[in-house]
C-alpha positions in Angstrom: 0.0 0.0 0.0 1.2 3.5 -0.8 0.7 6.7 1.1 0.4 10.2 -0.3 3.2 12.4 1.0 1.8 15.5 -0.7 0.7 17.2 -3.9 2.8 19.3 -6.2 1.2 22.7 -6.3 3.7 24.9 -8.1 7.2 25.6 -9.2 9.8 27.4 -7.0 12.7 29.4 -8.5 14.6 28.8 -11.6 16.2 25.3 -10.9 13.0 23.3 -11.5 12.2 22.8 -7.8 8.6 22.1 -7.0 6.4 23.3 -4.2 4.7 20.5 -2.3 1.6 20.8 -0.2 2.6 18.2 2.3 0.5 15.5 4.1 3.5 14.5 6.3 5.0 15.9 9.5 8.3 14.3 8.5 9.2 16.1 5.3 12.8 16.2 6.3 12.9 12.4 6.4 10.4 11.6 3.5 12.1 14.0 1.1 15.7 13.1 2.1 18.3 13.4 -0.6 18.6 10.1 -2.5 15.1 8.8 -1.7 13.2 7.5 -4.7 9.5 8.5 -4.7 6.7 7.9 -7.1 5.1 10.9 -8.9 1.5 10.0 -9.8 -1.1 12.0 -11.8 -4.6 11.2 -10.6 -5.9 12.6 -13.9 -3.8 10.8 -16.5 -2.7 7.8 -14.3 0.9 8.5 -15.4 3.5 7.5 -12.8 7.2 8.0 -12.7 9.8 7.2 -10.1 12.1 10.2 -9.3 15.1 10.5 -7.0 15.2 13.5 -4.6 18.1 15.8 -5.3 17.4 18.3 -2.6 14.8 19.4 0.0 14.1 22.5 2.0 11.1 24.2 3.6 9.8 27.6 2.8 6.7 29.4 4.1 5.0 26.2 5.2 5.7 24.3 2.0 8.2 21.6 1.2 10.5 22.6 -1.7 11.8 19.5 -3.5 14.2 19.1 -6.5 13.8 15.8 -8.3 16.3 14.2 -10.7 15.2 15.1 -14.2 13.1 18.1 -13.2 15.9 20.7 -13.4 14.0 23.1 -15.6 10.9 25.2 -14.5 9.1 24.5 -17.7 9.5 20.8 -17.3 8.5 21.0 -13.6 5.3 22.9 -14.5 4.0 19.7 -16.2 4.0 18.0 -12.8 1.7 20.4 -11.0 -1.2 18.3 -9.6 0.9 15.2 -9.3 0.8 13.3 -6.0 4.0 12.2 -4.4 3.7 8.6 -3.1 5.8 6.2 -1.1 5.4 2.7 0.1 3.8 2.5 3.5 6.1 1.0 6.2 4.0 -0.3 9.0 6.5 -0.1 11.9 8.1 3.3 11.2 5.8 5.7 13.1 6.5 7.1 16.5 3.8 6.1 19.0 0.9 8.6 18.9 1.4 9.4 15.2 -0.7 8.0 12.3 -0.7 7.8 8.6 -3.3 10.2 7.2 -4.8 7.3 5.1 -5.4 5.4 8.4 -7.5 8.1 9.9 -9.1 9.8 6.9 -12.9 9.7 7.0 -12.9 8.2 10.5 -15.9 9.1 12.6 
């Protein structure tokens, strides 16, 4: 099962970095340099695996540079894509939950 780490909502700067509206409290871990994450379009069903080149935070957003997205014009094509990773059951700190586990709970 995969979890949605966030959604690409825009482009940041001139290097091709993307702004991510994050669903995770652990962006510094999830978007760590070298991690390979899936970029998935819920509209076209296109999916691609991309390696994280760099990560930083700015104004409440995660700013991520992926391998192959080093141009703003190319990065713009990924606006709306979700960023996914495989769910690892035993990785969470006690008291924390995956969004997918509690979404729509009453």
